[in-house]
matplotlib code that plots the C-alpha trace (Angstrom):
import matplotlib.pyplot as plt

x = [-82.7, -83.4, -80.4, -78.7, -78.8, -82.6, -82.9, -80.5, -82.7, -85.8, -84.2, -82.6, -85.9, -87.7, -85.0, -85.2, -89.0, -88.6, -85.9, -87.9, -90.9, -89.1, -87.0, -90.2, -91.4, -92.3, -90.7, -92.8, -94.4, -93.5, -96.1, -97.5, -99.3, -97.8, -98.8, -99.3, -98.9, -99.9, -97.3, -97.2, -95.3, -94.9, -92.8, -92.7, -93.7, -92.0, -94.6, -92.4, -88.7, -88.0, -90.0, -89.0, -92.6, -93.5, -96.7, -96.5, -98.4, -99.2, -100.0, -101.6, -101.7, -105.0, -105.1, -105.9, -104.3, -105.8, -104.3, -102.9, -106.4, -108.2, -108.8, -106.8, -108.7, -107.3, -108.4, -108.3, -109.3, -110.5, -110.1, -108.7, -105.6, -106.3, -104.1, -105.4, -102.8, -103.9, -107.6, -108.2, -105.7, -105.1, -108.5, -111.0, -110.4, -106.7, -105.4, -104.3, -105.4, -102.9, -103.7, -103.0, -99.8, -98.4, -99.2, -101.2, -104.6, -105.7, -108.8, -111.1, -113.1, -110.2, -111.0, -107.9, -109.9, -111.6, -109.1, -105.5, -105.6, -103.6, -103.7, -102.3, -101.5, -102.8, -102.3, -98.7, -98.2, -100.6, -99.3, -95.8, -96.1, -93.9, -92.4, -88.9, -90.4, -92.0, -94.4, -96.0, -97.7, -99.5, -102.7, -102.9, -106.3, -108.5, -107.0, -103.5, -104.5, -106.2, -103.1, -100.9, -103.0, -103.0, -99.2, -99.0, -100.9, -99.0, -95.7, -96.9, -97.7, -94.1, -92.8, -95.4, -96.0, -97.3, -100.6, -101.0, -103.6, -105.9, -109.4, -109.1, -111.7, -111.4, -112.8, -112.8, -114.8, -115.7, -113.7, -112.7, -116.1, -114.0, -110.8, -112.2, -114.5, -111.8, -109.2, -111.6, -112.2, -108.5, -107.9, -110.6, -109.0, -105.7, -107.2, -108.4, -104.9, -103.3, -100.6, -101.3, -102.3, -105.6, -106.0, -108.9, -111.2, -114.4, -116.3, -116.0, -117.4, -117.8, -118.6, -120.4, -119.1, -119.0, -120.6, -122.4, -122.2, -125.8, -127.0, -124.4, -123.7, -127.3, -127.8, -130.3, -133.3, -131.2, -130.1, -133.6, -135.1, -132.5, -133.4, -130.0, -131.3, -134.4, -137.4, -136.3, -132.8, -134.2, -136.4, -133.3, -131.3, -134.2, -134.7, -131.4, -128.3, -128.1, -125.0, -124.3, -124.2, -122.0, -119.4, -119.4, -118.9, -116.1, -114.4, -114.6, -113.5, -116.6, -118.7, -121.7, -123.0, -126.3, -124.5, -122.1, -125.1, -126.9, -123.7, -123.0, -126.5, -126.0, -122.8, -124.4, -127.4, -125.4, -122.8, -119.0, -118.9, -121.2, -119.2, -120.2, -119.0, -121.4, -123.9, -124.4, -120.7, -118.8, -115.6, -112.3, -111.6, -108.1, -105.7, -103.2, -105.8, -107.1, -103.9, -103.4, -106.6, -105.9, -107.9, -108.8, -106.1, -107.4, -111.0, -110.8, -113.2, -115.9, -115.4, -114.5, -112.4, -111.6, -113.2, -111.3, -113.9, -114.8, -117.9, -119.2, -116.4, -113.1, -111.1, -112.8, -109.3, -108.1, -106.8, -104.7, -103.0, -102.6, -100.9, -98.5, -97.8, -97.0, -94.7, -92.4, -89.0, -89.0, -92.5, -91.4, -88.3, -90.4, -92.7, -89.8, -91.5, -90.1, -86.9, -86.3, -86.8, -89.7, -89.6, -92.9, -94.5, -96.9, -100.6, -103.7, -105.1, -102.4, -99.1, -97.9, -100.7, -102.6, -105.6, -107.5, -110.9, -112.7, -112.8, -115.0, -117.8, -117.4, -120.5, -119.3, -122.7, -122.1, -118.8, -120.6, -123.1, -120.3, -118.7, -122.0, -122.3, -119.0, -120.6, -118.6, -120.9, -121.0, -121.8, -122.8, -122.9, -123.6, -123.2, -126.6, -125.2, -123.1, -124.2, -121.4, -122.6, -125.9, -127.4, -130.5, -128.5, -126.5, -129.8, -131.2, -128.1, -128.5, -132.2, -131.1, -128.6, -131.0, -133.7, -131.4, -129.9, -133.2, -132.0, -134.6, -135.0, -134.1, -135.6, -137.7, -136.0, -135.6, -133.3, -130.1, -128.6, -125.3, -125.8, -129.0, -129.1, -130.2, -127.0, -128.8, -131.2, -130.5, -131.8, -130.2, -130.7, -129.6, -130.4, -130.0, -126.6, -126.0, -129.4, -128.5, -129.7, -126.7, -126.6, -125.0, -125.9, -126.5, -127.3, -126.9, -127.0, -125.0, -126.8, -125.2, -122.2, -120.2, -118.7, -116.0, -118.2, -115.9, -114.7, -117.9, -119.7, -116.9, -118.9, -121.6, -118.9, -117.2, -120.5, -121.2, -117.6, -118.0, -121.2, -119.5, -116.6, -119.1, -121.0, -124.3, -126.5, -126.0, -127.8, -131.5, -133.2, -131.7, -133.3, -131.5, -133.5, -136.7, -136.1, -135.3, -138.4, -140.6]
y = [-222.6, -221.9, -222.7, -219.6, -220.8, -221.1, -217.5, -216.4, -218.2, -216.5, -213.1, -213.6, -214.7, -211.7, -209.3, -210.9, -210.3, -206.8, -206.0, -207.3, -205.2, -202.1, -201.9, -200.7, -198.5, -195.0, -192.6, -189.7, -188.8, -185.5, -182.9, -185.2, -183.3, -183.5, -185.7, -188.9, -191.8, -194.9, -196.7, -196.8, -199.3, -199.6, -201.4, -204.6, -208.2, -210.5, -212.9, -214.7, -214.5, -216.3, -213.7, -210.8, -210.1, -207.8, -206.2, -202.8, -202.3, -199.5, -200.6, -198.3, -199.5, -198.8, -195.4, -196.9, -198.0, -201.4, -201.7, -205.2, -206.5, -204.8, -206.7, -206.5, -205.2, -205.7, -203.3, -203.8, -201.3, -202.4, -201.0, -203.4, -201.4, -198.8, -198.3, -199.2, -197.0, -194.0, -194.6, -196.5, -194.9, -191.4, -190.7, -192.5, -193.9, -193.7, -191.5, -188.6, -186.8, -184.7, -181.0, -178.7, -177.4, -180.9, -181.1, -184.1, -183.4, -185.7, -187.6, -187.6, -190.5, -192.8, -196.5, -197.0, -195.7, -199.1, -201.5, -202.1, -201.2, -203.0, -201.5, -203.6, -202.4, -205.5, -207.0, -206.7, -203.5, -201.4, -198.4, -199.2, -203.0, -204.5, -207.5, -207.9, -210.3, -208.1, -210.9, -210.8, -207.5, -209.1, -211.0, -210.8, -212.2, -213.0, -216.4, -215.0, -212.1, -214.3, -216.5, -213.5, -212.0, -215.2, -215.4, -211.8, -212.2, -215.4, -213.6, -210.4, -212.4, -213.8, -210.2, -209.1, -212.2, -210.1, -209.6, -213.3, -214.0, -211.1, -211.4, -210.7, -208.8, -208.5, -205.4, -203.6, -201.8, -201.9, -204.6, -205.9, -207.5, -210.0, -209.8, -210.3, -213.3, -215.3, -214.3, -215.4, -218.9, -219.5, -218.4, -220.8, -223.6, -222.7, -222.9, -226.5, -227.7, -230.0, -228.7, -225.0, -222.3, -221.0, -217.3, -216.0, -214.7, -213.3, -211.4, -209.6, -206.3, -205.2, -201.6, -200.8, -204.1, -205.6, -209.0, -210.0, -208.3, -209.3, -207.3, -205.0, -202.5, -201.8, -198.1, -196.8, -197.0, -195.3, -192.5, -192.0, -191.8, -189.1, -187.0, -187.6, -189.3, -188.9, -191.2, -191.9, -193.0, -195.2, -197.0, -197.4, -198.9, -201.3, -202.4, -201.8, -201.8, -202.0, -201.7, -205.4, -205.8, -202.7, -203.9, -207.4, -206.0, -203.8, -206.8, -208.8, -205.7, -205.9, -202.9, -202.8, -199.7, -200.0, -199.8, -197.1, -194.9, -195.5, -194.7, -191.5, -190.3, -191.3, -189.3, -186.3, -186.4, -187.0, -184.3, -184.6, -183.0, -185.4, -187.5, -191.1, -192.1, -189.6, -187.8, -185.0, -184.0, -181.3, -182.1, -180.6, -177.2, -176.8, -175.4, -178.1, -180.9, -179.8, -180.8, -184.0, -186.0, -189.7, -192.6, -195.9, -198.0, -200.4, -200.0, -196.3, -196.6, -198.2, -195.8, -192.8, -190.1, -190.5, -187.4, -185.6, -184.9, -185.4, -183.3, -182.0, -182.7, -182.6, -181.0, -181.7, -182.1, -184.6, -187.2, -184.4, -183.7, -187.4, -187.8, -184.9, -186.1, -189.7, -188.7, -186.7, -188.4, -187.6, -189.2, -192.3, -192.5, -192.2, -194.9, -197.2, -197.1, -197.2, -198.8, -200.3, -196.9, -197.9, -196.4, -194.5, -192.1, -193.2, -192.9, -193.7, -195.9, -196.7, -198.5, -201.4, -203.8, -205.4, -207.2, -210.0, -208.4, -211.7, -212.1, -208.9, -211.1, -213.7, -214.2, -213.9, -214.5, -218.3, -217.5, -215.3, -218.1, -220.5, -218.0, -217.7, -221.5, -221.4, -219.1, -216.1, -213.0, -210.6, -206.8, -205.4, -201.6, -199.0, -195.2, -194.1, -191.5, -194.0, -194.6, -197.0, -199.8, -198.6, -199.6, -200.9, -203.7, -204.6, -204.8, -207.3, -209.5, -209.4, -210.5, -213.3, -214.6, -214.4, -216.3, -219.0, -219.7, -219.4, -216.8, -215.1, -211.3, -210.1, -206.7, -204.6, -202.5, -199.2, -196.3, -196.8, -194.0, -192.2, -190.3, -188.3, -188.4, -191.1, -192.8, -194.8, -197.7, -201.4, -204.9, -207.9, -211.6, -214.6, -217.9, -220.1, -221.4, -223.3, -222.0, -218.3, -216.0, -215.1, -212.2, -213.5, -211.0, -207.3, -204.9, -201.2, -198.0, -194.9, -191.7, -189.1, -191.3, -191.8, -194.9, -194.5, -194.3, -193.0, -190.3, -188.4, -189.8, -190.5, -190.3, -192.7, -195.0, -195.2, -196.0, -198.7, -200.1, -200.2, -202.2, -204.5, -205.2, -205.8, -208.4, -206.7, -204.7, -200.9, -199.1, -198.3, -195.4, -194.9, -194.1, -190.7, -189.8, -191.1, -189.1, -185.9, -186.3, -186.7]
z = [69.2, 65.5, 63.3, 62.0, 58.4, 58.7, 59.8, 57.0, 54.4, 55.6, 55.7, 52.3, 50.8, 52.3, 51.1, 47.6, 47.3, 48.7, 46.3, 43.3, 44.1, 45.4, 42.3, 40.5, 43.4, 42.2, 44.5, 43.1, 39.8, 38.2, 39.3, 42.0, 44.8, 48.3, 51.2, 49.2, 51.6, 49.5, 47.5, 43.7, 41.5, 37.7, 35.2, 33.1, 33.7, 31.2, 29.8, 27.3, 27.6, 24.4, 22.3, 24.5, 25.4, 28.4, 29.6, 31.3, 34.5, 37.0, 40.5, 43.1, 46.7, 48.5, 50.1, 53.5, 56.7, 56.0, 52.4, 53.1, 53.9, 51.0, 47.7, 44.5, 41.4, 38.0, 35.3, 31.5, 28.8, 25.4, 21.9, 20.9, 21.4, 24.2, 27.2, 30.6, 32.2, 30.0, 30.1, 33.3, 35.6, 34.4, 32.8, 35.0, 38.4, 39.3, 42.0, 39.7, 36.6, 34.6, 34.2, 31.3, 33.1, 33.5, 37.2, 38.7, 40.3, 43.1, 42.2, 45.2, 43.6, 43.0, 43.3, 45.4, 48.4, 48.3, 46.7, 45.6, 41.8, 39.1, 35.6, 32.7, 29.2, 27.3, 24.8, 23.5, 21.5, 23.7, 25.5, 26.8, 26.4, 23.7, 22.1, 20.7, 18.1, 15.4, 14.3, 17.8, 16.8, 13.9, 14.1, 17.8, 19.0, 22.0, 22.7, 22.8, 24.9, 27.5, 27.7, 28.0, 30.8, 32.8, 32.5, 33.5, 36.7, 37.7, 37.1, 38.8, 42.0, 41.9, 42.0, 44.6, 46.7, 49.6, 47.6, 46.6, 49.3, 48.6, 47.1, 43.3, 41.2, 37.4, 35.8, 32.5, 29.8, 26.1, 24.3, 27.7, 27.4, 25.4, 27.4, 31.0, 30.4, 28.5, 31.1, 33.9, 32.4, 32.0, 35.6, 36.8, 34.8, 36.4, 39.9, 39.1, 38.4, 41.0, 43.3, 42.5, 45.0, 43.6, 42.9, 45.0, 42.2, 43.7, 40.9, 37.6, 36.3, 32.7, 31.8, 28.5, 27.2, 23.7, 24.3, 21.2, 17.8, 17.0, 20.1, 21.7, 18.9, 17.8, 18.6, 16.1, 18.5, 21.2, 18.9, 17.5, 21.0, 21.9, 18.8, 17.2, 14.0, 11.9, 11.5, 7.9, 9.0, 11.8, 9.2, 6.9, 9.6, 10.4, 6.8, 4.8, 7.0, 10.8, 13.0, 13.2, 9.4, 9.0, 11.5, 10.0, 6.5, 7.8, 9.4, 6.1, 4.1, 1.9, 2.8, 0.5, -1.3, 0.7, 4.0, 2.9, 1.9, 5.2, 7.2, 5.2, 6.1, 9.7, 9.9, 8.3, 10.7, 13.8, 12.9, 13.0, 16.4, 18.2, 20.7, 20.1, 23.6, 25.2, 23.0, 25.6, 25.8, 23.8, 22.0, 23.0, 21.3, 22.7, 20.0, 21.1, 20.9, 17.5, 15.8, 17.8, 17.5, 17.7, 16.3, 17.8, 16.2, 13.5, 14.8, 13.8, 10.9, 13.1, 16.0, 13.9, 15.6, 19.3, 20.8, 23.5, 26.2, 29.8, 30.5, 33.8, 36.3, 34.5, 31.7, 28.3, 26.9, 29.5, 27.0, 25.4, 28.8, 29.4, 26.0, 26.7, 30.3, 29.5, 26.6, 28.9, 29.4, 33.1, 33.5, 31.7, 33.8, 37.0, 35.7, 34.7, 31.3, 27.7, 29.0, 25.5, 23.7, 21.6, 18.0, 18.4, 20.7, 23.4, 22.4, 24.3, 21.5, 19.0, 18.7, 16.4, 17.4, 14.6, 16.1, 14.3, 13.9, 13.3, 17.1, 17.3, 16.0, 18.8, 21.0, 24.6, 26.2, 26.6, 28.4, 30.8, 31.4, 32.2, 34.6, 36.4, 36.6, 38.4, 41.1, 40.0, 40.2, 37.3, 37.3, 33.9, 34.0, 31.4, 31.1, 29.9, 27.4, 25.4, 21.9, 20.9, 23.1, 24.5, 27.8, 26.1, 24.5, 27.6, 29.5, 26.9, 27.4, 31.2, 30.8, 28.5, 31.0, 33.9, 31.8, 30.5, 33.9, 35.7, 38.0, 40.3, 40.3, 43.8, 43.2, 40.8, 38.2, 39.8, 40.9, 43.0, 44.9, 45.2, 48.4, 48.1, 44.3, 41.9, 40.6, 37.9, 37.6, 38.3, 38.8, 40.4, 39.9, 41.9, 43.5, 46.6, 47.5, 50.8, 52.0, 51.3, 48.7, 46.6, 44.0, 40.9, 38.2, 38.4, 35.6, 36.4, 34.5, 35.6, 35.3, 33.0, 32.3, 29.1, 27.5, 30.1, 33.2, 35.9, 33.5, 33.6, 36.7, 39.1, 42.3, 41.0, 39.7, 43.1, 44.8, 42.3, 42.7, 46.5, 46.2, 43.7, 46.1, 48.9, 46.8, 46.9, 44.5, 44.3, 47.2, 46.9, 48.6, 52.0, 55.3, 55.2, 52.2, 53.7, 56.8, 55.0, 52.8, 55.8]

ax = plt.figure().add_subplot(projection="3d")
ax.plot(x, y, z, "-o")
ax.set_aspect("equal")
plt.show()
């Protein structure tokens, strides 16, 4: 017979873990559509009790009967200073998108059809995340962010131990090209420690990432080829001041007259209403949005105004409705957010964070190389209408990585498919491991997509995400297409 006190111990422990996670269970979000059967949680994970630091998260269980066996995907947005909850969850691939009337619209391309999704507002000072130590908001940097993210995931698993054995995927976009690789290497170091239970990291994915300031930001050729800038301006950017020089001068607060003149002409030729995230999309012309344009934190000069747009499949003023929705007291209460009554309104890319911009110039390519050497596959994907971090530059970086690591091309550069339509173009590289061909590196474009890929091309993004979780390249031309063509 099992001793009664042993049974009591097990039941007490189970109840404790249940209580810890259920205390942040979202019973229902305001405006949520009916018949939602997956669970949602949100709240704070304390990462430093002494400083009073806490990161805000939103966790969406997989919309599947097999949720407990599906992987856990962690998503980080960039900026630095942009909310993963606002951008990642409510704008891109979460289960709901806010409408103009304050209701939530079900996203039929939500990534939680394939995975449990964990969105983290990182670093401190982003979204609802906060610190009770005011100095924590000053000179935050990549190293501190990586350490904080590792502490977050370790503490999150303590609150949600039922997900501790799942396969883990790290994903993000833009400046998360800095966040995710550094987080990954810290996590791998943690896994090598004695007497710890390793986190089952499987792969990472980076969308339109900033990886190397000498390569990633150069967009003149891209803009010229799309008819956005003139021959004369292209020549000026080649000979007088390119994007790399401009960004570096901005970081050092020493913008030269030469660069200033080139950038004035560039702004004039592109026009104030051109969306830098996606040169094909219109700006939001909502009367509400017109007076509420937000800037990208302390990168606002580089990125200029954050355009409110979504394009072909969603409301072009979506970020406006997200802003209105997440500032409602009843929404914050349902999300267990803003429990300390922050002295500022929630904004998608704002808050008290002051990031150390020197880190923007860091070359992340060697870190990606180290991750690949650890046999952690990497997906680099790019929306092909993004002029901030163009696909041409990310493709160059993928080629450099494959060459330096002597990876073998597993396929020719060519189209991949989202159903019957071309979803984009891709190429994959790999090598032999234990007698098997393993895909280690994939570069993929997403056709018609913006800087935030799932925002404007949600179906293609879901197909790409499904392939990423499956550990294989995006699908090439299918037998269905061949049959129909015949």
